[in-house]
C-alpha positions as CSV (number, residue, x, y, z in Angstrom):
1,M,0.0,0.0,0.0
2,A,2.8,2.5,0.9
3,L,4.4,1.8,-2.4
4,S,1.3,2.6,-4.4
5,V,1.1,6.0,-2.5
6,V,4.7,6.8,-3.4
7,L,4.1,5.7,-7.0
8,T,1.0,7.8,-7.3
9,K,2.6,10.9,-5.7
10,H,6.0,10.8,-7.3
11,G,5.5,8.7,-10.5
12,W,6.9,5.3,-11.2
13,R,10.1,6.5,-12.9
14,S,11.4,8.2,-9.8
15,C,10.9,5.1,-7.6
16,I,12.0,2.2,-9.8
17,P,15.7,3.1,-10.4
18,G,16.4,3.8,-6.8
19,G,14.5,0.8,-5.6
20,L,16.3,-1.5,-8.1
21,V,19.7,-0.2,-7.0
22,L,18.8,-0.9,-3.4
23,V,17.4,-4.4,-4.1
24,G,20.5,-5.1,-6.3
25,A,22.9,-4.0,-3.6
26,L,21.1,-6.2,-1.0
27,L,21.1,-9.2,-3.2
28,L,24.7,-8.7,-4.1
29,A,25.7,-8.5,-0.4
30,G,23.8,-11.7,0.3
31,C,25.4,-13.5,-2.7
32,D,28.9,-12.3,-1.6
33,Q,28.4,-13.8,1.8
34,Q,27.5,-17.2,0.3
35,R,30.3,-17.0,-2.2
36,L,32.8,-16.2,0.6
37,A,31.6,-19.0,2.7
38,A,32.2,-21.4,-0.2
39,I,35.9,-20.5,-0.7
40,R,38.3,-23.0,0.7
41,P,42.0,-21.8,0.7
42,G,44.2,-24.4,-0.9
43,E,41.3,-26.1,-2.5
44,T,39.1,-23.7,-4.5
45,T,40.5,-23.1,-8.0
46,E,40.6,-19.9,-10.0
47,S,38.1,-21.3,-12.5
48,E,35.7,-22.0,-9.6
49,I,36.1,-18.4,-8.4
50,V,35.4,-17.0,-11.9
51,A,32.4,-19.4,-12.3
52,Q,30.9,-18.1,-9.0
53,W,32.0,-14.5,-9.0
54,G,32.2,-13.7,-12.7
55,T,35.0,-11.9,-14.5
56,P,37.1,-9.8,-12.1
57,E,37.3,-6.1,-12.3
58,N,41.0,-6.3,-12.5
59,V,43.8,-8.9,-12.2
60,W,47.0,-7.8,-10.4
61,M,50.3,-9.7,-10.4
62,T,52.3,-9.9,-7.2
63,P,56.2,-9.9,-7.2
64,Q,55.9,-13.6,-6.1
65,G,53.9,-14.4,-9.3
66,D,50.5,-14.8,-7.6
67,R,47.4,-13.4,-9.3
68,V,45.1,-11.2,-7.4
69,L,41.5,-11.0,-8.6
70,E,39.7,-7.8,-7.8
71,Y,35.9,-7.9,-7.2
72,N,34.8,-4.4,-6.7
73,R,31.5,-3.4,-5.0
74,Q,31.8,0.3,-5.4
75,P,30.1,2.8,-5.7
76,N,27.0,1.6,-3.9
77,G,28.6,-1.2,-1.9
78,E,30.9,-1.0,1.1
79,T,33.5,-3.6,0.1
80,N,36.2,-4.5,-2.4
81,Y,37.3,-8.1,-2.4
82,M,40.8,-9.3,-3.4
83,I,41.2,-13.1,-4.0
84,T,44.8,-14.3,-4.3
85,I,45.5,-17.2,-6.6
86,G,48.8,-19.0,-6.0
87,A,51.1,-20.6,-8.6
88,N,49.1,-23.8,-8.3
89,G,45.9,-22.1,-9.5
90,R,44.2,-22.3,-6.1
91,V,43.1,-19.7,-3.7
92,T,45.6,-18.7,-1.1
93,T,43.9,-15.8,0.6
94,F,40.7,-13.7,0.2
95,Q,39.6,-10.5,2.0
96,N,37.6,-7.3,1.9
97,V,40.4,-4.8,1.5
98,L,38.5,-1.7,2.6
99,T,39.8,-1.8,6.2
100,R,41.6,0.6,8.6
101,A,44.6,-1.7,8.5
102,N,44.9,-1.3,4.7
103,F,44.2,2.4,4.8
104,A,47.2,2.8,7.2
105,N,49.4,1.5,4.4
106,I,48.6,4.4,2.1
107,Q,51.3,7.0,2.5
108,P,52.2,10.3,0.9
109,G,54.3,9.8,-2.2
110,M,52.7,6.5,-3.2
111,H,51.5,6.3,-6.8
112,I,47.8,6.0,-7.2
113,E,48.3,2.7,-9.1
114,A,49.8,1.2,-6.0
115,V,46.8,2.4,-4.0
116,R,44.5,0.8,-6.5
117,Q,46.3,-2.5,-6.1
118,L,45.7,-2.3,-2.3
119,L,42.1,-1.0,-2.3
120,G,40.6,-1.6,-5.7
121,R,38.7,0.8,-7.9
122,P,37.3,3.8,-5.9
123,A,33.6,4.7,-5.8
124,K,34.4,8.0,-7.4
125,V,37.2,10.1,-8.7
126,V,36.9,13.9,-8.8
127,P,39.6,16.1,-10.4
128,Y,40.1,19.6,-9.2
129,A,41.9,21.2,-12.1
130,L,42.6,24.6,-10.5
131,A,44.2,23.0,-7.4
132,G,46.0,20.4,-9.6
133,E,44.6,17.6,-7.4
134,T,42.3,14.6,-7.8
135,V,40.3,13.1,-4.9
136,H,39.7,9.3,-5.1
137,T,36.9,8.1,-2.7
138,W,36.1,4.6,-1.4
139,R,32.9,4.0,0.5
140,W,33.2,1.6,3.4
141,R,31.8,0.5,6.7
142,E,33.5,-0.7,9.8
143,G,31.8,-3.6,11.3
144,T,28.3,-4.7,10.4
145,G,24.7,-3.7,11.1
146,G,24.1,-0.1,12.2
147,A,27.7,1.1,11.7
148,P,27.7,4.3,9.7
149,Y,29.1,4.4,6.2
150,R,32.5,6.1,5.9
151,L,34.5,7.7,3.1
152,F,38.2,7.1,2.7
153,E,39.7,9.8,0.5
154,V,43.1,9.8,-1.2
155,T,44.1,13.1,-2.7
156,T,46.7,12.9,-5.5
157,D,48.8,15.6,-7.3
158,Q,49.3,16.0,-11.0
159,Q,51.9,13.2,-11.0
160,N,49.3,10.9,-9.5
161,L,51.2,10.8,-6.2
162,V,49.4,10.7,-2.9
163,K,49.4,14.1,-1.1
164,R,47.1,13.3,1.8
165,V,44.4,10.9,3.0
166,A,41.2,11.4,5.1
167,D,38.7,9.1,6.6
168,T,35.3,10.6,7.5
169,E,31.8,9.5,8.3
170,E,29.6,9.8,5.2
171,P,27.0,12.6,5.6
172,S,23.5,11.2,6.3
173,H,20.8,11.5,3.7
174,S,19.2,14.3,5.7
175,E,22.5,16.3,5.8
176,R,22.9,15.8,2.0
177,R,19.5,17.2,1.3
178,R,20.2,20.4,3.2
179,R,23.2,21.2,1.0
């Protein structure tokens, strides 16, 4: 009943896209938990990962010759998964890389490509031409349930080197409307 009131008052076009994004994000989060539970380090193969997770956003090579598969959940999600495949073609590690521990590894002077290898693709990238800077933002959440969403921002210079980082609570929906 409430949905029909919203549909009548605001029109179906304004409700459907936002609702679909929300439903899609919830389904993806549930699917990710099932997929993560099925990974068995040392047993699960890269082909099994790709069959379950799909084509990775990116594949990174480590100095040791391992392959790291990036499964990005930005901009609407709060996670980025990295699944490491050893030389034997089997999973060695898997983790959500959007954590305080990983953020602590981001230091001034690092190239943005090294940051991408640690954190995955950001939710958004905003260039500020006059300042000669670009801000790369990852959306994340510490813990589960009612924990607030946070924004981890990496500001780079014109050479794509990290100048500074910031970690802030994402403004609530009501605060965004007032702006």
